PAZA-149779 format. One line per 10 residues: number of its first residue (from 1); for each residue x negated, y negated, z of N, C-alpha, C, O, CB. Coordinates in steps of 0.05 Angstrom, whole numbers. Each point is the difference from the previous one (the first is absolute). Glycine has a CB too. Example, Ala and Ser with C-alpha at 12.3 -4.5 7.8 and 13.67 -1.06 7.14 Angstrom:
2
1 = -264:114:156:18:-24:0:-18:-24:0:-21:0:13:59:23:12; -31:-44:-39:-16:-24:1:15:-22:14:-10:-22:4:-14:35:-47
This chain:
198
1 = -13:23:2:13:-24:-3:-16:-25:2:7:-21:-10:28:46:27; -56:-21:-5:-18:-25:-2:-9:-2:-27:-1:-23:-8:-14:26:53; 8:16:-62:-7:-7:-25:25:-12:-14:-3:-17:-18:-33:53:18; 60:-29:7:23:-12:-17:3:-27:11:7:-18:-15:19:61:4; -31:-48:35:2:-30:11:-22:-14:-12:3:-23:-8:16:35:51; -39:0:-46:-23:-13:-10:6:-8:-31:-8:-21:-11:-24:49:46; 45:-9:-44:4:-5:-29:22:-21:-3:-1:-17:-18:-13:65:5; 34:-47:31:21:-20:-3:-14:-25:8:5:-20:-13:34:51:21; -55:-32:10:-15:-27:7:-15:-6:-25:0:-22:-10:-5:30:61; -5:7:-59:-21:-5:-23:20:-9:-24:-7:-20:-14:-33:58:28
11 = 62:-26:-18:17:-7:-20:13:-23:6:7:-15:-18:-2:57:7; 0:-48:37:12:-26:7:-18:-21:-3:7:-22:-9:21:42:38; -53:-14:-21:-22:-20:-5:-4:-3:-28:-1:-23:-10:-21:35:50; 21:10:-53:-4:-4:-30:21:-15:-14:-4:-18:-16:-19:60:16; 48:-33:8:24:-11:-12:3:-29:12:9:-18:-15:15:65:9; -33:-52:30:0:-30:8:-23:-13:-15:3:-22:-11:16:31:58; -41:6:-48:-22:-12:-16:10:-5:-30:-4:-21:-12:-33:45:44; 48:-5:-42:9:-2:-28:23:-19:-1:4:-14:-20:-18:62:9; 30:-49:33:21:-22:-1:-14:-26:2:5:-19:-15:31:47:36; -55:-28:-4:-16:-24:2:-15:-7:-27:-3:-22:-10:-3:32:61
21 = -3:13:-60:-16:-4:-24:18:-7:-22:-6:-18:-16:-30:49:30; 58:-19:-16:22:-6:-19:10:-29:4:5:-16:-18:9:66:17; -10:-58:27:7:-28:3:-23:-16:-6:4:-21:-13:30:31:46; -56:-4:-26:-25:-18:-8:-4:4:-30:-10:-19:-13:-15:24:60; 31:13:-57:-3:3:-30:21:-17:-14:-5:-13:-21:-14:59:25; 44:-44:8:21:-20:-12:-7:-28:7:5:-18:-17:30:52:21; -44:-40:17:-11:-27:6:-22:-7:-19:0:-22:-11:12:27:60; -30:14:-53:-22:-9:-18:8:0:-28:-11:-16:-15:-21:34:46; 50:-4:-37:12:-4:-28:13:-24:-2:-4:-14:-20:9:59:15; 12:-53:25:15:-23:0:-21:-27:-1:3:-20:-14:38:48:41
31 = -62:-24:-10:-19:-21:1:-15:-3:-24:-7:-23:-9:4:31:54; -3:15:-58:-16:4:-25:19:-13:-22:-11:-15:-16:-16:60:31; 51:-40:-17:22:-12:-20:-2:-30:6:-4:-16:-18:41:59:17; -35:-51:27:1:-28:6:-26:-14:-12:0:-21:-12:28:30:55; -48:5:-38:-28:-11:-8:-3:-2:-29:-12:-19:-11:-8:38:51; 32:2:-54:-2:1:-29:19:-26:-12:-6:-13:-20:-3:71:21; 30:-60:14:17:-24:-11:-14:-24:6:-2:-18:-18:46:40:25; -55:-25:15:-13:-24:5:-25:-7:-18:-6:-22:-7:23:30:53; -32:17:-52:-21:-3:-17:9:-7:-28:-14:-15:-14:-10:44:43; 45:-18:-37:13:-9:-28:8:-29:0:-7:-16:-17:27:62:11
41 = -5:-51:30:7:-29:1:-24:-20:1:0:-21:-13:42:36:36; -62:-7:-8:-23:-16:1:-17:-1:-29:-11:-21:-8:9:34:60; 3:10:-67:-13:-2:-23:16:-16:-19:-13:-15:-15:-8:57:24; 50:-41:-11:17:-15:-14:-6:-28:6:-3:-16:-18:36:52:18; -34:-44:27:-3:-27:9:-30:-9:-9:-4:-22:-11:38:28:53; -55:12:-38:-26:-7:-11:1:-8:-32:-10:-20:-9:-9:52:46; 31:-13:-50:2:-4:-30:14:-26:-5:-10:-16:-17:13:66:9; 22:-56:22:13:-25:-4:-18:-24:7:0:-21:-14:44:44:23; -60:-21:13:-15:-23:10:-26:-3:-20:-9:-22:-6:27:30:58; -28:15:-61:-21:-3:-22:11:-13:-24:-12:-19:-10:-10:58:26
51 = 46:-29:-26:13:-14:-21:7:-31:5:-1:-17:-18:18:63:6; -9:-51:38:5:-28:5:-23:-17:0:0:-24:-9:35:39:32; -57:-1:-12:-26:-15:2:-8:-6:-27:-8:-23:-5:-7:45:47; 16:-2:-61:-9:-5:-28:16:-23:-12:-10:-17:-15:-3:65:10; 38:-47:11:20:-21:-13:-7:-27:13:-1:-22:-12:42:57:5; -47:-33:34:-7:-26:12:-26:-12:-10:-2:-24:-5:27:40:44; -44:3:-41:-27:-11:-12:4:-9:-29:-13:-20:-7:-13:51:37; 42:-18:-47:8:-9:-24:12:-29:0:-8:-18:-15:15:66:5; 14:-50:30:12:-27:3:-18:-22:11:4:-24:-7:37:48:12; -61:-15:13:-19:-17:9:-17:-10:-23:-5:-24:-3:7:47:47
61 = -11:-4:-61:-15:-7:-23:13:-19:-17:-12:-21:-6:-8:61:9; 45:-36:-11:17:-16:-14:3:-29:13:-4:-20:-13:27:62:-1; -17:-41:39:5:-24:15:-27:-17:4:0:-25:4:40:50:20; -61:-12:-24:-26:-11:2:-7:-13:-27:-11:-22:-2:-4:56:38; 21:-19:-59:-2:-12:-27:16:-26:-2:-8:-20:-11:1:65:-8; 32:-40:32:18:-23:-6:-10:-26:15:-2:-22:-10:43:56:5; -49:-28:31:-14:-22:17:-22:-13:-16:-1:-24:-5:11:49:48; -30:-6:-52:-22:-12:-16:9:-16:-25:-12:-21:-6:-15:60:22; 47:-29:-30:12:-16:-21:11:-27:8:-6:-21:-12:16:62:-8; 8:-38:43:10:-24:10:-21:-20:10:3:-24:-4:36:51:15
71 = -60:-17:1:-21:-19:9:-16:-12:-24:-9:-23:0:4:50:43; 3:-11:-63:-11:-12:-26:17:-21:-11:-9:-20:-10:-13:62:0; 49:-36:9:20:-17:-11:0:-27:16:1:-22:-10:28:63:-4; -31:-37:42:-2:-23:18:-25:-17:-7:2:-24:-3:21:50:40; -45:-13:-40:-24:-15:-6:3:-15:-29:-8:-23:-4:-20:57:34; 41:-18:-47:4:-16:-28:20:-22:4:-3:-21:-11:-6:63:-17; 30:-37:43:20:-21:4:-13:-23:16:7:-23:-4:32:56:4; -56:-28:17:-14:-23:15:-17:-14:-19:0:-25:1:1:48:42; -17:-10:-61:-15:-15:-23:18:-13:-14:-5:-24:-4:-29:55:-1; 58:-21:-5:17:-13:-16:11:-28:12:2:-21:-12:7:68:-5
81 = -2:-41:44:9:-24:16:-18:-20:2:6:-24:-2:19:51:27; -51:-18:-21:-23:-22:0:-2:-13:-24:-3:-25:0:-23:49:29; 29:-11:-51:-2:-11:-28:26:-20:-2:-3:-24:-8:-21:70:-14; 45:-35:28:24:-19:-1:-3:-23:16:8:-21:-8:20:57:0; -40:-34:33:-3:-24:16:-19:-19:-12:4:-24:1:8:50:37; -34:-14:-49:-15:-21:-16:10:-11:-24:-7:-22:-7:-27:43:23; 51:-5:-31:14:-11:-21:24:-20:8:7:-19:-15:-21:61:-10; 26:-37:47:19:-21:14:-17:-26:3:8:-22:-9:20:59:35; -49:-34:-12:-16:-25:9:-9:-14:-25:2:-25:0:-19:47:44; 6:-8:-67:-6:-11:-24:26:-11:-14:-3:-20:-15:-37:50:12
91 = 64:-20:5:24:-9:-11:7:-27:13:5:-19:-14:10:66:3; -15:-49:38:3:-21:14:-20:-23:-7:7:-23:-4:13:53:37; -44:-24:-35:-20:-20:-10:6:-10:-28:-3:-24:-5:-31:46:33; 42:-3:-46:8:-9:-28:24:-16:-1:2:-17:-17:-23:56:1; 41:-33:35:23:-18:2:-8:-27:12:9:-20:-11:22:59:16; -47:-41:15:-10:-29:8:-16:-14:-22:4:-24:-5:-7:40:52; -14:0:-60:-15:-14:-23:21:-8:-22:-3:-22:-13:-43:50:22; 66:-12:-14:19:-7:-23:13:-25:12:5:-19:-15:5:69:-5; -3:-52:47:19:-23:6:-19:-26:-2:9:-20:-10:24:50:44; -59:-28:-26:-19:-19:-6:-2:-11:-28:2:-24:-6:-24:47:40
101 = 20:0:-50:-1:-7:-29:24:-15:-11:-2:-19:-14:-25:58:10; 49:-29:12:29:-15:-6:-1:-29:11:10:-18:-14:17:63:17; -36:-49:18:-1:-28:10:-20:-15:-18:7:-22:-9:4:37:59; -33:-5:-54:-21:-15:-16:13:-1:-29:-3:-21:-12:-40:38:40; 55:1:-38:14:1:-29:21:-27:3:1:-18:-17:-2:80:8; 17:-61:30:21:-19:1:-13:-29:0:10:-19:-13:21:52:37; -53:-35:-9:-15:-26:1:-10:-8:-30:5:-22:-10:-21:33:60; 3:10:-62:-12:-7:-27:25:-8:-18:0:-20:-14:-43:55:20; 62:-16:-5:23:-6:-17:13:-30:6:6:-15:-19:3:68:16; -7:-60:26:8:-30:7:-16:-19:-10:9:-21:-9:7:35:46
111 = -43:-10:-35:-21:-20:-11:1:1:-29:-4:-21:-12:-26:25:51; 34:20:-53:4:4:-28:25:-16:-10:-2:-13:-20:-19:59:25; 41:-45:9:26:-13:-6:-6:-29:1:5:-16:-18:26:54:38; -42:-45:4:-7:-31:2:-17:-12:-20:3:-23:-7:1:30:53; -27:10:-55:-17:-8:-20:13:-3:-28:-6:-18:-15:-29:40:43; 54:-1:-34:14:-1:-25:19:-25:-1:4:-14:-20:-6:66:17; 14:-58:28:18:-23:0:-15:-25:-7:9:-18:-15:20:41:50; -55:-25:-21:-17:-22:-4:-10:0:-31:-2:-21:-13:-12:22:66; 8:22:-62:-9:1:-29:20:-9:-18:-6:-15:-19:-21:52:29; 54:-28:-6:22:-9:-17:5:-32:0:6:-14:-20:14:62:29
121 = -23:-57:17:2:-30:5:-20:-15:-14:5:-20:-12:13:27:54; -43:5:-40:-23:-14:-12:1:2:-31:-10:-17:-15:-18:27:56; 40:12:-49:3:5:-31:21:-21:-11:-3:-12:-21:-7:66:25; 32:-58:14:21:-18:-10:-12:-28:2:5:-17:-18:35:48:33; -55:-36:5:-12:-26:0:-18:-7:-20:1:-22:-11:5:24:53; -23:18:-49:-18:1:-22:14:-6:-26:-11:-16:-16:-16:50:42; 50:-21:-32:12:-2:-26:11:-33:0:0:-14:-20:14:71:16; -3:-65:32:12:-29:-4:-26:-19:-5:3:-19:-14:42:28:48; -65:-4:-23:-25:-19:-1:-10:2:-29:-8:-21:-12:-6:29:62; 14:17:-63:-8:1:-25:17:-16:-21:-10:-12:-19:-9:56:33
131 = 46:-42:-8:18:-13:-14:-4:-32:0:3:-15:-19:27:56:30; -36:-49:15:-4:-30:3:-28:-7:-15:-2:-20:-14:28:18:64; -44:18:-45:-26:-4:-16:5:-2:-26:-9:-20:-12:-15:44:41; 38:-5:-42:3:-1:-31:16:-25:-6:-7:-13:-20:6:65:14; 21:-58:20:17:-28:-4:-19:-23:2:2:-20:-15:42:39:36; -62:-17:-1:-14:-27:3:-24:0:-21:-7:-21:-9:19:17:61; -23:28:-60:-19:1:-22:12:-12:-24:-13:-15:-15:-9:56:33; 49:-33:-23:14:-10:-25:5:-32:0:-4:-14:-19:27:61:15; -14:-55:29:4:-29:4:-28:-15:-3:-2:-21:-12:43:32:45; -60:1:-20:-28:-13:-2:-7:-2:-31:-8:-21:-9:-10:41:57
141 = 22:1:-63:-6:0:-29:15:-22:-13:-11:-15:-17:2:64:16; 33:-51:9:19:-20:-13:-9:-29:6:0:-18:-17:40:51:22; -49:-37:20:-10:-24:7:-26:-7:-15:-4:-23:-9:25:30:53; -39:13:-47:-27:-3:-13:7:-9:-29:-12:-18:-11:-14:54:40; 47:-22:-41:7:-8:-30:10:-27:0:-5:-15:-18:16:60:3; 5:-52:34:11:-29:-1:-22:-20:8:2:-22:-11:45:38:23; -66:-12:3:-22:-16:4:-17:-4:-23:-9:-22:-6:10:35:50; -7:9:-58:-15:3:-24:15:-18:-21:-13:-16:-14:-5:64:26; 43:-45:-15:16:-14:-19:-4:-28:6:-5:-16:-19:39:53:14; -30:-46:31:-4:-29:7:-26:-11:-9:-4:-21:-11:33:27:49
151 = -46:11:-31:-33:-10:-5:-3:-2:-31:-13:-18:-10:-8:44:53; 33:-6:-58:-3:-2:-30:14:-26:-9:-11:-13:-18:10:65:12; 22:-59:14:17:-23:-9:-16:-25:8:-2:-19:-15:49:44:19; -58:-23:22:-12:-23:8:-28:-4:-15:-9:-23:-3:35:28:48; -38:17:-54:-23:-2:-16:4:-13:-26:-17:-14:-11:2:53:34; 41:-33:-34:5:-9:-26:13:-31:2:4:-14:-19:3:67:3; -2:-60:41:12:-26:4:-21:-22:-11:-22:-3:11:50:21:32; -20:-33:-63:-18:-17:-11:5:-30:7:19:-7:15:-25:41:-51; -10:-51:26:5:-28:3:26:-10:-10:14:-17:12:-61:12:-14; 54:15:-22:23:-6:-13:26:6:15:19:-16:3:-46:24:-42
161 = 25:16:49:23:9:15:5:-13:25:23:-4:9:-32:44:-29; -17:-49:33:1:-18:22:13:-28:-2:14:-11:17:-54:36:-7; 35:-35:-36:11:-26:-3:29:3:-10:15:-18:6:-60:-1:-15; 53:38:-4:30:4:-8:14:9:25:24:-3:0:-33:16:-50; -3:-2:70:14:5:27:4:-26:13:20:-2:15:-40:47:-8; 7:-64:-10:2:-25:12:18:-21:-18:4:-23:7:-52:32:16; 58:-2:-43:16:-14:-18:25:-9:15:15:17:9:-34:8:-49; 24:-52:41:18:-10:17:27:0:-15:21:1:14:-57:-29:9; 38:29:-49:24:-3:-13:17:26:-1:21:2:12:-43:-39:-39; 12:55:14:11:25:-7:1:19:23:21:9:9:-37:-15:-54
171 = -7:10:55:-6:19:25:5:29:-10:5:18:17:11:-54:21; -16:42:-60:5:29:-8:-22:17:10:6:21:12:18:-34:-53; -50:6:36:-22:17:8:2:3:31:-2:22:10:-28:-36:-49; 35:-7:52:0:-1:29:22:21:12:-4:16:18:-12:-68:-19; 39:50:-12:21:20:5:-9:28:-6:5:19:15:28:-54:-25; -45:38:-12:-10:27:-8:-19:9:22:2:23:9:2:-33:-58; -21:-7:58:-20:9:21:13:5:26:-8:19:14:-27:-44:-36; 54:10:28:14:5:22:15:24:4:2:13:21:-1:-55:-22; 10:47:-23:13:29:-5:-18:21:4:6:20:14:23:-37:-46; -54:15:20:-20:22:5:-8:3:30:-3:22:11:-15:-31:-58
181 = 14:-14:58:-9:0:26:25:15:19:-4:16:18:-28:-62:-29; 55:38:3:20:12:16:4:29:-7:7:16:18:14:-60:-14; -24:52:-27:-2:30:-7:-23:11:17:7:18:15:10:-23:-64; -42:-2:48:-22:13:15:8:-3:31:-7:19:14:-29:-31:-51; 48:-7:48:5:3:28:23:23:4:-1:16:18:-12:-69:-9; 32:53:-27:19:22:5:-13:28:-4:9:18:14:27:-49:-28; -55:37:-5:-12:23:-1:-16:7:25:1:23:10:0:-29:-58; -16:-13:59:-19:3:24:22:6:22:-3:20:12:-39:-55:-27; 63:20:21:17:7:19:12:27:-3:4:14:20:3:-62:-15; 0:57:-28:10:28:-3:-19:20:8:7:20:13:20:-34:-48
191 = -51:9:29:-22:22:7:-10:-5:28:-16:17:8:0:-13:-57; 21:-23:64:-11:-6:26:13:20:18:24:5:0:-31:-55:-10; -11:63:28:5:18:20:11:-18:23:-13:-19:10:-23:54:-26; 60:-27:24:13:-12:22:-2:13:28:6:24:1:23:-40:-37; -36:4:56:-6:12:27:22:20:8:-6:22:9:-18:-64:5; 49:35:-17:22:16:8:6:23:-20:17:17:6:2:-57:17; -33:42:-45:7:19:-21:-24:21:-1:-7:11:-21:36:-47:-6; -40:39:50:-22:21:1:11:28:3:-16:19:2:-13:-53:18
């Protein structure tokens, strides 16, 4: 009986051990299954993270390229802005210069108009003076002719004519001479320049 008890004990121990072993085995299997699931989940997560990391690195490269392009664009824009500022300053200086030129032009134009008005006035006065000069030259020539005619007649005036001019009875020669003198006085008076007729 003892061996039966021992066997039972051994069987009980073995079954307990087997039950424990089966329970441990079931726990181990469950733990192993959980670990496998976790490992798969971790691998999936790792693959996702590796993929995300690659994508993020690509986005970083793209964004770095964009930032570099934007920095380059900013530098170009700054250069253009500096150029525009310089051109704006040059434009303002040109506007100021243009304003000064316009003022100078207006002064020159006013002086030219004044000069033209004076020139026209002087031209008009010159024409009037030329006409007066021509008229006086003509009158002077007429006076010269009249004076020469008087001198020519006086030169031809002889003794006989002088005696006949003093003839007391008929007085025809004297009347003739007085008529000539009157004609000469009229011619001279006609050709005389009068002070109010200038």
